[in-house]
Z-matrix of the N, CA and C atoms (Angstrom, degrees):
N
C 1 1.472
C 2 1.518 1 109.84
N 3 1.320 2 117.61 1 135.75
C 4 1.445 3 120.38 2 -179.09
C 5 1.517 4 110.15 3 -80.93
N 6 1.307 5 115.58 4 152.68
C 7 1.453 6 121.01 5 -176.41
C 8 1.529 7 109.81 6 -92.31
N 9 1.296 8 117.57 7 105.49
C 10 1.457 9 121.43 8 -178.96
C 11 1.517 10 108.03 9 -158.54
N 12 1.339 11 116.06 10 161.90
C 13 1.457 12 119.70 11 -177.18
C 14 1.524 13 112.10 12 -76.85
N 15 1.324 14 117.17 13 -32.71
C 16 1.455 15 121.07 14 -179.45
C 17 1.525 16 110.58 15 -99.93
N 18 1.338 17 117.98 16 128.89
C 19 1.475 18 119.98 17 176.88
C 20 1.526 19 110.82 18 -62.34
N 21 1.318 20 115.44 19 138.44
C 22 1.467 21 120.25 20 178.53
C 23 1.527 22 108.41 21 -103.32
N 24 1.323 23 115.82 22 121.74
C 25 1.463 24 121.55 23 -174.09
C 26 1.524 25 109.91 24 -115.81
N 27 1.322 26 115.62 25 132.85
C 28 1.459 27 121.46 26 175.39
C 29 1.522 28 109.62 27 -102.93
N 30 1.313 29 116.92 28 119.63
C 31 1.461 30 122.05 29 170.87
C 32 1.518 31 107.87 30 -97.07
N 33 1.323 32 116.46 31 126.35
C 34 1.466 33 120.27 32 -178.48
C 35 1.525 34 111.48 33 -89.27
N 36 1.315 35 115.27 34 25.62
C 37 1.461 36 121.94 35 176.68
C 38 1.519 37 108.35 36 -142.50
N 39 1.308 38 117.15 37 164.34
C 40 1.464 39 120.61 38 178.48
C 41 1.524 40 109.47 39 -78.49
N 42 1.316 41 116.24 40 128.51
C 43 1.456 42 121.43 41 179.08
C 44 1.523 43 110.48 42 -100.10
N 45 1.323 44 115.69 43 143.99
C 46 1.455 45 119.78 44 173.08
C 47 1.532 46 109.07 45 -69.46
N 48 1.322 47 115.80 46 153.79
C 49 1.463 48 120.73 47 -175.78
C 50 1.526 49 111.78 48 -58.65
N 51 1.344 50 116.41 49 -37.96
C 52 1.463 51 119.55 50 -178.54
C 53 1.525 52 110.91 51 -65.12
N 54 1.330 53 116.13 52 -41.89
C 55 1.463 54 120.60 53 179.79
C 56 1.524 55 110.18 54 -66.50
N 57 1.310 56 116.39 55 -42.99
C 58 1.459 57 121.36 56 179.67
C 59 1.523 58 110.71 57 -61.59
N 60 1.322 59 116.14 58 -44.31
C 61 1.462 60 120.78 59 -179.66
C 62 1.527 61 111.25 60 -65.08
N 63 1.341 62 116.64 61 -39.02
C 64 1.464 63 120.77 62 -179.85
C 65 1.523 64 111.06 63 -64.16
N 66 1.321 65 116.84 64 -41.67
C 67 1.461 66 120.58 65 178.95
C 68 1.522 67 111.12 66 -67.26
N 69 1.307 68 116.29 67 -41.57
C 70 1.458 69 119.90 68 -179.67
C 71 1.523 70 111.14 69 -65.98
N 72 1.325 71 116.66 70 -37.13
C 73 1.465 72 120.22 71 178.59
C 74 1.527 73 111.79 72 -70.83
N 75 1.344 74 116.16 73 -17.93
C 76 1.468 75 121.15 74 177.78
C 77 1.523 76 112.00 75 -86.35
N 78 1.331 77 116.62 76 2.09
C 79 1.459 78 119.47 77 175.51
C 80 1.509 79 115.34 78 100.10
N 81 1.335 80 117.55 79 22.22
C 82 1.465 81 121.14 80 179.74
C 83 1.526 82 110.71 81 -113.54
N 84 1.324 83 115.04 82 148.28
C 85 1.454 84 121.41 83 167.12
C 86 1.522 85 106.18 84 -96.80
N 87 1.307 86 116.98 85 113.91
C 88 1.464 87 121.27 86 -171.31
C 89 1.521 88 110.48 87 -114.15
N 90 1.319 89 114.89 88 131.84
C 91 1.460 90 121.49 89 174.57
C 92 1.526 91 107.96 90 -120.16
N 93 1.314 92 116.60 91 128.55
C 94 1.464 93 122.05 92 -178.86
C 95 1.523 94 109.35 93 -111.78
N 96 1.327 95 115.89 94 112.09
C 97 1.469 96 122.16 95 -179.06
C 98 1.528 97 108.03 96 -126.11
N 99 1.318 98 119.25 97 103.50
C 100 1.472 99 120.71 98 -178.72
C 101 1.530 100 111.74 99 -66.08
N 102 1.320 101 116.23 100 124.28
C 103 1.462 102 121.73 101 177.19
C 104 1.523 103 111.89 102 -100.04
N 105 1.328 104 116.43 103 -2.39
C 106 1.464 105 121.01 104 174.37
C 107 1.523 106 108.63 105 -140.50
N 108 1.322 107 115.96 106 153.52
C 109 1.461 108 121.80 107 174.98
C 110 1.524 109 108.52 108 -126.05
N 111 1.332 110 116.24 109 163.28
C 112 1.461 111 120.94 110 -176.84
C 113 1.523 112 110.46 111 -130.39
N 114 1.317 113 115.17 112 150.49
C 115 1.454 114 120.71 113 169.49
C 116 1.526 115 108.11 114 -140.42
N 117 1.316 116 116.02 115 142.71
C 118 1.456 117 120.75 116 -178.29
C 119 1.523 118 110.53 117 -91.98
N 120 1.322 119 114.93 118 142.54
C 121 1.464 120 121.46 119 176.95
C 122 1.526 121 107.48 120 -87.20
N 123 1.321 122 117.59 121 129.37
C 124 1.465 123 119.75 122 -179.34
C 125 1.535 124 109.16 123 -65.12
N 126 1.334 125 117.61 124 143.94
C 127 1.466 126 120.99 125 -176.47
C 128 1.521 127 114.36 126 -52.95
N 129 1.325 128 117.34 127 -34.16
C 130 1.468 129 119.79 128 -179.12
C 131 1.520 130 112.35 129 -60.29
N 132 1.342 131 116.39 130 -21.83
C 133 1.464 132 121.05 131 -177.99
C 134 1.529 133 112.52 132 -85.78
N 135 1.338 134 117.47 133 -20.04
C 136 1.464 135 118.46 134 -175.69
C 137 1.529 136 114.86 135 -123.84
N 138 1.318 137 117.85 136 -17.48
C 139 1.466 138 119.10 137 -172.48
C 140 1.530 139 112.28 138 -63.55
N 141 1.332 140 117.05 139 -28.95
C 142 1.468 141 120.52 140 178.91
C 143 1.527 142 112.21 141 -72.25
N 144 1.340 143 117.22 142 -14.36
C 145 1.464 144 121.20 143 179.73
C 146 1.526 145 112.48 144 -81.98
N 147 1.315 146 116.82 145 -11.48
C 148 1.461 147 119.95 146 -178.40
C 149 1.525 148 110.55 147 -68.70
N 150 1.326 149 117.06 148 137.05
C 151 1.471 150 119.62 149 177.79
C 152 1.522 151 111.09 150 -68.67
N 153 1.318 152 115.70 151 156.81
C 154 1.470 153 120.27 152 179.79
C 155 1.525 154 111.67 153 -62.98
N 156 1.339 155 115.34 154 -35.32
C 157 1.462 156 120.04 155 178.96
C 158 1.524 157 109.25 156 -136.24
N 159 1.314 158 115.66 157 140.40
C 160 1.458 159 120.18 158 175.76
C 161 1.523 160 109.11 159 -146.83
N 162 1.316 161 116.18 160 145.69
C 163 1.464 162 121.09 161 -179.52
C 164 1.526 163 112.03 162 -85.22
N 165 1.331 164 115.87 163 -23.59
C 166 1.465 165 118.51 164 -173.90
C 167 1.523 166 111.42 165 -158.15
N 168 1.325 167 114.35 166 152.16
C 169 1.461 168 121.92 167 168.73
C 170 1.522 169 108.49 168 -105.89
N 171 1.327 170 115.76 169 146.08
C 172 1.461 171 121.52 170 176.72
C 173 1.526 172 108.90 171 -123.40
N 174 1.326 173 115.68 172 132.82
C 175 1.467 174 121.69 173 174.96
C 176 1.528 175 108.48 174 -127.50
N 177 1.312 176 116.40 175 121.19
C 178 1.463 177 120.71 176 179.23
C 179 1.526 178 111.64 177 -110.88
N 180 1.330 179 117.74 178 8.36
C 181 1.462 180 120.82 179 176.21
C 182 1.525 181 110.20 180 -157.02
N 183 1.328 182 114.92 181 153.93
C 184 1.468 183 120.60 182 177.02
C 185 1.520 184 111.04 183 -66.01
N 186 1.316 185 116.39 184 -31.39
C 187 1.465 186 119.72 185 -177.87
C 188 1.526 187 111.57 186 -64.34
N 189 1.308 188 116.96 187 -33.27
C 190 1.463 189 119.81 188 177.28
C 191 1.527 190 110.70 189 -65.47
N 192 1.329 191 116.46 190 -37.77
C 193 1.466 192 120.11 191 177.82
C 194 1.529 193 109.86 192 -65.08
N 195 1.331 194 116.42 193 -45.16
C 196 1.471 195 120.42 194 178.60
C 197 1.526 196 110.81 195 -59.58
N 198 1.332 197 115.81 196 -36.99
C 199 1.461 198 120.28 197 -175.64
C 200 1.525 199 112.73 198 -67.31
N 201 1.342 200 117.21 199 -33.73
C 202 1.470 201 118.91 200 -176.81
C 203 1.523 202 112.90 201 -86.94
N 204 1.321 203 117.67 202 -13.54
C 205 1.469 204 120.41 203 -175.21
C 206 1.525 205 113.69 204 -53.71
N 207 1.342 206 119.53 205 -44.39
C 208 1.469 207 118.72 206 -178.39
C 209 1.525 208 113.81 207 -61.33
N 210 1.345 209 116.61 208 -24.32
C 211 1.468 210 120.16 209 -176.95
C 212 1.523 211 112.52 210 -110.15
N 213 1.325 212 116.84 211 5.94
C 214 1.462 213 119.89 212 -171.19
C 215 1.523 214 112.91 213 -57.21
N 216 1.314 215 117.46 214 -42.32
C 217 1.472 216 120.77 215 -176.63
C 218 1.522 217 112.20 216 -63.70
N 219 1.330 218 117.34 217 -18.84
C 220 1.467 219 121.30 218 -179.33
C 221 1.529 220 112.88 219 -95.34
N 222 1.328 221 117.24 220 -0.72
C 223 1.459 222 120.97 221 -176.08
C 224 1.523 223 110.99 222 -97.93
N 225 1.318 224 115.18 223 145.38
C 226 1.463 225 121.03 224 175.81
C 227 1.522 226 108.26 225 -90.77
N 228 1.309 227 116.17 226 114.10
C 229 1.460 228 121.63 227 -173.99
C 230 1.529 229 110.39 228 -77.72
N 231 1.341 230 118.30 229 128.67
C 232 1.468 231 121.26 230 179.56
C 233 1.529 232 111.51 231 -78.71
N 234 1.314 233 115.86 232 179.38
C 235 1.465 234 120.74 233 -178.01
C 236 1.523 235 112.72 234 -71.69
N 237 1.336 236 116.88 235 -27.23
C 238 1.464 237 120.37 236 -174.40
C 239 1.527 238 110.76 237 -125.81
N 240 1.335 239 115.33 238 136.73
C 241 1.461 240 122.47 239 175.19
C 242 1.527 241 107.15 240 -126.12
N 243 1.326 242 116.92 241 127.14
C 244 1.460 243 121.54 242 179.54
C 245 1.523 244 110.10 243 -118.21
N 246 1.322 245 115.61 244 141.42
C 247 1.462 246 120.84 245 177.50
C 248 1.520 247 109.46 246 -137.78
N 249 1.322 248 115.83 247 141.53
C 250 1.460 249 121.10 248 173.37
C 251 1.525 250 107.18 249 -97.78
N 252 1.320 251 116.61 250 106.99
C 253 1.453 252 120.76 251 178.88
C 254 1.515 253 113.07 252 108.97
N 255 1.320 254 115.02 253 142.06
C 256 1.463 255 120.94 254 -176.90
C 257 1.526 256 112.52 255 -69.46
N 258 1.334 257 117.70 256 -33.36
C 259 1.467 258 120.60 257 -179.85
C 260 1.527 259 110.48 258 -67.45
N 261 1.329 260 116.18 259 -43.25
C 262 1.464 261 120.53 260 177.54
C 263 1.525 262 109.99 261 -63.06
N 264 1.324 263 115.83 262 -43.36
C 265 1.468 264 120.20 263 178.39
C 266 1.523 265 111.16 264 -61.79
N 267 1.327 266 116.37 265 -40.06
C 268 1.454 267 120.37 266 -179.86
C 269 1.522 268 112.67 267 -61.04
N 270 1.324 269 116.89 268 -38.77
C 271 1.463 270 120.74 269 178.22
C 272 1.523 271 111.19 270 -66.28
N 273 1.323 272 116.59 271 -36.31
C 274 1.462 273 120.59 272 177.94
C 275 1.526 274 111.05 273 -70.46
N 276 1.315 275 116.28 274 -37.01
C 277 1.462 276 120.39 275 178.66
C 278 1.526 277 111.21 276 -66.23
N 279 1.330 278 116.90 277 -27.35
C 280 1.466 279 120.55 278 175.06
C 281 1.528 280 111.31 279 -65.39
N 282 1.343 281 116.08 280 -19.99
C 283 1.464 282 121.42 281 175.81
C 284 1.526 283 111.06 282 -92.79
N 285 1.337 284 115.54 283 13.24
C 286 1.471 285 122.93 284 179.97
C 287 1.524 286 112.15 285 64.82
N 288 1.321 287 116.16 286 35.23
C 289 1.460 288 121.50 287 177.01
C 290 1.522 289 109.92 288 -102.68
N 291 1.321 290 115.75 289 142.44
C 292 1.461 291 121.03 290 175.06
C 293 1.522 292 107.90 291 -89.30
N 294 1.318 293 116.40 292 122.60
C 295 1.465 294 121.33 293 -168.85
C 296 1.523 295 111.12 294 -118.24
N 297 1.332 296 115.60 295 139.54
C 298 1.461 297 122.45 296 173.76
C 299 1.524 298 108.87 297 -103.98
N 300 1.338 299 115.82 298 130.81
C 301 1.463 300 121.51 299 179.70
C 302 1.525 301 108.48 300 -117.81
N 303 1.342 302 118.72 301 132.71
C 304 1.467 303 119.95 302 176.99
C 305 1.526 304 110.80 303 -68.04
N 306 1.328 305 116.18 304 159.07
C 307 1.466 306 120.89 305 -178.77
C 308 1.526 307 111.70 306 -61.15
N 309 1.328 308 116.18 307 -35.77
C 310 1.457 309 121.74 308 175.81
C 311 1.525 310 108.04 309 -114.31
N 312 1.331 311 115.82 310 142.57
C 313 1.462 312 119.95 311 -173.91
C 314 1.525 313 111.28 312 -86.10
N 315 1.331 314 116.41 313 69.53
C 316 1.462 315 121.13 314 176.44
C 317 1.524 316 108.95 315 -153.57
N 318 1.341 317 115.88 316 167.02
C 319 1.466 318 120.00 317 -174.18
C 320 1.526 319 112.27 318 -71.29
N 321 1.324 320 118.01 319 -23.66
C 322 1.467 321 120.31 320 177.99
C 323 1.527 322 109.73 321 -64.97
N 324 1.325 323 115.98 322 -49.36
C 325 1.466 324 120.58 323 178.42
C 326 1.524 325 111.03 324 -65.93
N 327 1.326 326 116.25 325 -35.06
C 328 1.466 327 120.66 326 178.19
C 329 1.522 328 110.87 327 -62.54
N 330 1.324 329 116.57 328 -48.51
C 331 1.463 330 120.93 329 -179.39
C 332 1.528 331 111.09 330 -61.50
N 333 1.323 332 116.58 331 -39.60
C 334 1.464 333 120.88 332 178.91
C 335 1.525 334 110.47 333 -62.34
N 336 1.319 335 116.15 334 -42.95
C 337 1.463 336 121.26 335 -179.86
C 338 1.526 337 110.87 336 -63.69
N 339 1.323 338 116.23 337 -39.94
C 340 1.459 339 120.64 338 -177.58
C 341 1.523 340 111.56 339 -71.69
N 342 1.322 341 116.71 340 -35.07
C 343 1.465 342 120.15 341 179.91
C 344 1.524 343 111.51 342 -63.95
N 345 1.320 344 116.39 343 -29.22
C 346 1.463 345 120.29 344 179.46
C 347 1.528 346 111.51 345 -62.80
N 348 1.334 347 116.30 346 -25.26
C 349 1.466 348 120.98 347 -177.80
C 350 1.521 349 112.96 348 -94.67
N 351 1.328 350 116.77 349 -4.70
C 352 1.470 351 122.78 350 178.58
C 353 1.533 352 111.64 351 54.19
N 354 1.307 353 115.77 352 48.49
C 355 1.465 354 121.21 353 178.47
C 356 1.523 355 110.16 354 -74.58
N 357 1.315 356 116.39 355 148.56
C 358 1.468 357 120.99 356 -177.33
C 359 1.530 358 112.80 357 -107.18
N 360 1.323 359 116.79 358 -38.22
C 361 1.468 360 121.26 359 -177.21
C 362 1.526 361 109.32 360 -130.70
N 363 1.327 362 116.26 361 122.04
C 364 1.462 363 120.28 362 -178.54
C 365 1.527 364 109.60 363 -132.66
N 366 1.323 365 115.38 364 152.72
C 367 1.462 366 121.83 365 -178.50
C 368 1.520 367 109.62 366 -121.51
N 369 1.321 368 115.97 367 125.86
C 370 1.463 369 122.46 368 -179.83
C 371 1.523 370 109.30 369 -106.73
N 372 1.331 371 117.31 370 112.34
C 373 1.459 372 121.62 371 173.08
C 374 1.526 373 107.29 372 -83.12
N 375 1.317 374 117.08 373 119.38
C 376 1.460 375 119.62 374 -167.95
C 377 1.526 376 111.63 375 -147.47
N 378 1.326 377 114.86 376 -178.75
C 379 1.453 378 122.02 377 174.37
C 380 1.510 379 110.54 378 -100.87
N 381 1.318 380 116.16 379 -179.48
C 382 1.465 381 120.27 380 -179.26
C 383 1.519 382 112.58 381 -71.37
N 384 1.343 383 117.20 382 -16.87
C 385 1.463 384 120.83 383 179.90
C 386 1.520 385 110.39 384 -109.13
N 387 1.303 386 116.43 385 41.79
C 388 1.469 387 121.47 386 -177.95
C 389 1.519 388 110.89 387 -62.63
N 390 1.321 389 115.75 388 153.24
C 391 1.462 390 121.48 389 176.36
C 392 1.521 391 110.03 390 -70.09
N 393 1.320 392 116.52 391 125.49
C 394 1.458 393 120.55 392 -177.78
C 395 1.511 394 113.89 393 -78.28
N 396 1.343 395 116.44 394 -8.49
C 397 1.461 396 120.20 395 -175.67
C 398 1.523 397 112.85 396 -71.20
N 399 1.315 398 117.66 397 -26.16
C 400 1.463 399 120.24 398 -172.60
C 401 1.516 400 112.02 399 -60.74
N 402 1.307 401 117.40 400 -43.59
C 403 1.468 402 121.51 401 -179.96
C 404 1.525 403 110.91 402 -60.35
N 405 1.332 404 116.53 403 -43.37
C 406 1.467 405 120.92 404 179.54
C 407 1.524 406 111.08 405 -67.01
N 408 1.323 407 115.85 406 -40.52
C 409 1.461 408 120.11 407 -177.11
C 410 1.523 409 112.33 408 -67.85
N 411 1.324 410 116.55 409 -34.46
C 412 1.463 411 119.69 410 179.46
C 413 1.519 412 112.01 411 -73.41
N 414 1.336 413 116.87 412 -28.79
C 415 1.461 414 120.73 413 176.52
C 416 1.516 415 114.13 414 87.88
N 417 1.308 416 115.10 415 173.93
C 418 1.460 417 121.59 416 -174.93
C 419 1.527 418 113.48 417 -70.76
N 420 1.317 419 117.20 418 -19.12
C 421 1.466 420 120.02 419 -177.70
C 422 1.529 421 112.81 420 -77.49
N 423 1.327 422 116.37 421 -10.46
C 424 1.466 423 120.55 422 -178.26
C 425 1.524 424 109.20 423 -113.19
N 426 1.313 425 115.89 424 127.88
C 427 1.465 426 121.37 425 177.09
C 428 1.528 427 108.83 426 -91.10
N 429 1.336 428 116.38 427 108.87
C 430 1.464 429 122.06 428 -176.85
C 431 1.525 430 110.36 429 -100.96
N 432 1.321 431 116.56 430 123.31
C 433 1.462 432 122.22 431 174.59
C 434 1.525 433 108.68 432 -106.89
N 435 1.330 434 116.95 433 118.19
C 436 1.466 435 121.73 434 178.20
C 437 1.523 436 109.12 435 -96.30
N 438 1.319 437 116.41 436 124.51
C 439 1.465 438 121.96 437 -178.87
C 440 1.529 439 108.08 438 -116.44
N 441 1.324 440 115.97 439 114.32
C 442 1.465 441 121.75 440 -176.49
C 443 1.525 442 109.94 441 -80.07
N 444 1.332 443 115.95 442 112.29
C 445 1.466 444 120.49 443 -177.03
C 446 1.534 445 112.88 444 -113.49
N 447 1.324 446 117.03 445 -6.19
C 448 1.465 447 120.43 446 172.47
C 449 1.522 448 108.82 447 -152.15
N 450 1.322 449 115.66 448 162.96
C 451 1.466 450 120.76 449 -177.86
C 452 1.524 451 109.87 450 -127.40
N 453 1.320 452 114.62 451 139.56
C 454 1.461 453 121.83 452 176.45
C 455 1.519 454 109.08 453 -105.48
N 456 1.324 455 116.26 454 132.58
C 457 1.460 456 121.31 455 177.69
C 458 1.523 457 109.29 456 -121.00
N 459 1.329 458 116.53 457 137.48
C 460 1.459 459 120.80 458 178.15
C 461 1.524 460 109.62 459 -74.09
N 462 1.333 461 115.67 460 140.51
C 463 1.464 462 121.67 461 178.36
C 464 1.527 463 108.47 462 -134.93
N 465 1.336 464 117.69 463 71.88
C 466 1.467 465 121.33 464 -173.94
C 467 1.529 466 113.68 465 -68.04
N 468 1.329 467 115.76 466 147.39
C 469 1.466 468 123.72 467 174.93
C 470 1.526 469 107.87 468 -132.69
N 471 1.314 470 116.50 469 155.77
C 472 1.458 471 121.49 470 175.61
C 473 1.522 472 109.04 471 -101.34
N 474 1.333 473 116.44 472 122.48
C 475 1.457 474 122.12 473 -178.56
C 476 1.521 475 110.01 474 -134.55
N 477 1.308 476 115.96 475 162.93
C 478 1.463 477 121.68 476 175.34
C 479 1.527 478 108.05 477 -95.94
N 480 1.321 479 116.58 478 106.35
C 481 1.466 480 120.78 479 -176.11
C 482 1.522 481 111.94 480 -58.90
N 483 1.331 482 116.83 481 -32.65
C 484 1.464 483 120.21 482 -176.77
C 485 1.526 484 112.69 483 -66.03
N 486 1.314 485 117.43 484 -11.54
C 487 1.467 486 120.85 485 177.92
C 488 1.525 487 112.75 486 -77.72
N 489 1.335 488 116.68 487 -6.94
C 490 1.465 489 120.06 488 -173.50
C 491 1.522 490 111.44 489 -122.61
N 492 1.318 491 114.72 490 145.09
C 493 1.462 492 121.09 491 175.72
C 494 1.522 493 111.83 492 -88.48
N 495 1.303 494 116.97 493 -17.47
C 496 1.459 495 121.44 494 177.92
C 497 1.511 496 110.72 495 -157.86
N 498 1.336 497 116.15 496 145.57
C 499 1.460 498 122.30 497 178.44
C 500 1.521 499 107.79 498 -122.23
N 501 1.322 500 117.05 499 133.57
C 502 1.461 501 121.78 500 -175.30
C 503 1.522 502 110.14 501 -113.94
N 504 1.336 503 115.07 502 128.05
C 505 1.469 504 121.41 503 177.98
C 506 1.523 505 109.35 504 -117.65
N 507 1.333 506 115.18 505 134.33
C 508 1.459 507 121.12 506 -178.89
C 509 1.523 508 113.01 507 -106.00
N 510 1.333 509 117.66 508 -4.64
C 511 1.463 510 120.43 509 -178.73
C 512 1.522 511 109.80 510 -164.34
N 513 1.342 512 117.28 511 156.45
C 514 1.470 513 120.36 512 174.79
C 515 1.523 514 112.48 513 -59.87
N 516 1.330 515 117.53 514 -33.59
C 517 1.463 516 120.09 515 -179.53
C 518 1.526 517 111.18 516 -67.76
N 519 1.323 518 118.23 517 -31.73
C 520 1.463 519 121.05 518 175.23
C 521 1.526 520 110.31 519 -66.87
N 522 1.324 521 116.41 520 -38.38
C 523 1.469 522 120.95 521 175.62
C 524 1.522 523 110.07 522 -62.16
N 525 1.323 524 115.98 523 -46.13
C 526 1.464 525 120.80 524 179.42
C 527 1.522 526 111.13 525 -59.62
N 528 1.320 527 116.68 526 -45.75
C 529 1.459 528 121.31 527 -179.52
C 530 1.526 529 110.95 528 -63.69
N 531 1.323 530 116.79 529 -42.85
C 532 1.467 531 121.69 530 179.86
C 533 1.522 532 111.34 531 -61.64
N 534 1.327 533 115.96 532 -41.79
C 535 1.470 534 120.44 533 -175.61
C 536 1.526 535 113.03 534 -73.75
N 537 1.324 536 117.74 535 -14.41
C 538 1.458 537 120.57 536 -179.20
C 539 1.522 538 112.50 537 -65.03
N 540 1.331 539 117.01 538 -36.36
C 541 1.464 540 120.15 539 -173.53
C 542 1.521 541 114.33 540 -122.81
N 543 1.327 542 117.28 541 0.63
C 544 1.458 543 119.44 542 -176.26
C 545 1.520 544 111.32 543 -122.77
N 546 1.315 545 115.47 544 137.89
C 547 1.459 546 120.63 545 176.55
C 548 1.524 547 108.44 546 -74.09
N 549 1.308 548 115.91 547 127.64
C 550 1.461 549 120.70 548 -175.30
C 551 1.519 550 110.68 549 -81.65
N 552 1.319 551 115.39 550 125.18
C 553 1.457 552 122.31 551 174.81
C 554 1.525 553 107.28 552 -100.27
N 555 1.318 554 115.71 553 109.87
C 556 1.456 555 120.07 554 -174.75
C 557 1.513 556 114.19 555 -59.44
N 558 1.331 557 117.40 556 -25.82
C 559 1.463 558 120.21 557 -177.22
C 560 1.530 559 112.93 558 -86.70
N 561 1.321 560 117.76 559 -5.70
C 562 1.467 561 120.50 560 179.93
C 563 1.529 562 110.41 561 -62.47
N 564 1.322 563 116.10 562 141.60
C 565 1.465 564 120.26 563 178.31
C 566 1.529 565 108.89 564 -81.74
N 567 1.334 566 114.69 565 124.51
C 568 1.460 567 121.13 566 -175.00
C 569 1.529 568 109.64 567 -123.49
N 570 1.319 569 116.36 568 137.59
C 571 1.464 570 122.76 569 177.09
C 572 1.524 571 108.28 570 -116.57
N 573 1.339 572 116.41 571 127.44
C 574 1.468 573 121.85 572 -174.65
C 575 1.524 574 110.44 573 -119.81
N 576 1.318 575 116.46 574 143.21
C 577 1.455 576 121.78 575 -177.43
C 578 1.524 577 112.77 576 -67.64
N 579 1.339 578 117.48 577 -29.39
C 580 1.460 579 120.39 578 -177.33
C 581 1.517 580 111.95 579 -161.74
N 582 1.336 581 117.09 580 175.90
C 583 1.467 582 121.55 581 -175.73
C 584 1.520 583 114.17 582 -63.56
N 585 1.325 584 118.22 583 -33.78
C 586 1.465 585 120.12 584 179.15
C 587 1.523 586 110.51 585 -66.94
N 588 1.317 587 116.31 586 -41.21
C 589 1.464 588 120.88 587 176.91
C 590 1.524 589 110.38 588 -67.07
N 591 1.324 590 117.03 589 -39.51
C 592 1.464 591 120.41 590 177.39
C 593 1.526 592 110.88 591 -61.68
N 594 1.327 593 116.93 592 -41.16
C 595 1.468 594 120.59 593 178.75
C 596 1.526 595 110.71 594 -61.59
N 597 1.335 596 116.63 595 -39.63
C 598 1.465 597 120.70 596 178.33
C 599 1.522 598 110.89 597 -66.04
N 600 1.340 599 116.98 598 -40.55
C 601 1.460 600 121.06 599 179.38
C 602 1.523 601 111.22 600 -65.77
N 603 1.312 602 116.08 601 -41.19
C 604 1.466 603 120.60 602 178.10
C 605 1.517 604 110.96 603 -64.45
N 606 1.318 605 116.28 604 -38.64
C 607 1.464 606 121.15 605 -177.90
C 608 1.529 607 112.12 606 -63.27
N 609 1.332 608 117.70 607 -35.45
C 610 1.467 609 119.51 608 -179.28
C 611 1.524 610 112.41 609 -85.58
N 612 1.354 611 117.66 610 -6.01
C 613 1.457 612 119.02 611 173.00
C 614 1.510 613 117.14 612 123.92
N 615 1.332 614 118.80 613 -2.97
C 616 1.465 615 120.04 614 176.21
C 617 1.530 616 109.28 615 -74.58
N 618 1.327 617 116.35 616 133.20
C 619 1.466 618 120.58 617 -174.51
C 620 1.528 619 113.12 618 -110.32
N 621 1.321 620 116.87 619 -20.94
C 622 1.464 621 120.50 620 -176.51
C 623 1.523 622 110.50 621 -113.15
N 624 1.323 623 115.79 622 84.37
C 625 1.468 624 121.35 623 -176.43
C 626 1.526 625 110.96 624 -110.88
N 627 1.304 626 115.73 625 137.06
C 628 1.460 627 122.39 626 174.14
C 629 1.523 628 108.18 627 -117.81
N 630 1.338 629 115.96 628 128.42
C 631 1.461 630 121.80 629 -178.29
C 632 1.523 631 109.01 630 -130.15
N 633 1.324 632 118.89 631 129.29
C 634 1.465 633 120.54 632 -179.72
C 635 1.528 634 111.73 633 -69.64
N 636 1.323 635 115.42 634 163.49
C 637 1.463 636 120.12 635 179.45
C 638 1.522 637 110.99 636 -64.69
N 639 1.322 638 115.96 637 -39.00
C 640 1.463 639 121.06 638 179.11
C 641 1.522 640 109.48 639 -113.26
N 642 1.325 641 115.11 640 137.93
C 643 1.466 642 120.73 641 -173.87
C 644 1.526 643 111.57 642 -84.63
N 645 1.318 644 116.32 643 67.24
C 646 1.459 645 121.71 644 175.58
C 647 1.521 646 108.48 645 -126.66
N 648 1.321 647 115.74 646 155.61
C 649 1.459 648 119.75 647 179.66
C 650 1.522 649 111.02 648 -66.11
N 651 1.322 650 117.25 649 -32.61
C 652 1.464 651 120.64 650 177.29
C 653 1.525 652 110.90 651 -62.35
N 654 1.328 653 116.46 652 -46.08
C 655 1.467 654 120.37 653 -179.85
C 656 1.523 655 111.26 654 -68.81
N 657 1.323 656 116.45 655 -36.42
C 658 1.462 657 120.30 656 177.61
C 659 1.526 658 110.27 657 -64.60
N 660 1.323 659 116.69 658 -43.93
C 661 1.462 660 121.13 659 177.72
C 662 1.522 661 110.94 660 -60.64
N 663 1.324 662 116.16 661 -40.77
C 664 1.465 663 120.53 662 178.28
C 665 1.525 664 110.96 663 -63.66
N 666 1.328 665 117.41 664 -38.12
C 667 1.467 666 121.23 665 177.91
C 668 1.525 667 111.04 666 -62.85
N 669 1.321 668 116.13 667 -40.95
C 670 1.470 669 120.53 668 178.28
C 671 1.525 670 110.23 669 -63.89
N 672 1.325 671 116.11 670 -45.95
C 673 1.462 672 120.45 671 -179.40
C 674 1.524 673 111.28 672 -63.77
N 675 1.323 674 116.95 673 -41.68
C 676 1.466 675 120.49 674 -179.94
C 677 1.522 676 111.49 675 -64.90
N 678 1.312 677 116.98 676 -37.97
C 679 1.466 678 120.36 677 -178.35
C 680 1.529 679 111.30 678 -66.11
N 681 1.304 680 117.02 679 -44.76
C 682 1.464 681 119.76 680 -174.57
C 683 1.528 682 113.21 681 -87.98
N 684 1.323 683 116.79 682 -17.50
C 685 1.467 684 119.17 683 -179.71
C 686 1.524 685 111.95 684 -102.87
């Protein structure tokens, strides 16, 4: 850890200017280095993969919502829409959709919520690195169709971990990308957006992880501020 009055925080994702400014005004030195990049799949490449009938749509990221927007008017909306996270739900509500959010922002709580409705056919709009747990959690009685609408690519960089007082991960793929070129210091303080990301960080060797109760950037930022203040 470097010796300075202001904690230096590394975000392994690109931060919006407003978020960066808010953190800096709170007394942090923030560096934003994206360890993953994204590209959207054009609707013509995935729209034919949609099932003829589905009971529900599932969105586990904001990027999936952005990806379907160009084709939204051509889609037949099912009776149920599920989202993991309030920000993702908010984007869907902007499309005048009624959205159900699980009590906890993770796929375990999502699957539990969906099982209560006894759904038979569901469609998950996702990326190429989707969580494989959802299919298992829903069980054999539910037919899950995964439709890839965006792609995540690793963009590893080599950094000196000791230059930072905290490292922030927003996804398991960011953890994977970071670990490709950097020696993991188990004692480094790590902040994770959610339990799945924390599990990935622990798996590569990070031992001191802090994860907020809710998987939102606002709650994650609050966790960072509470730890250092």
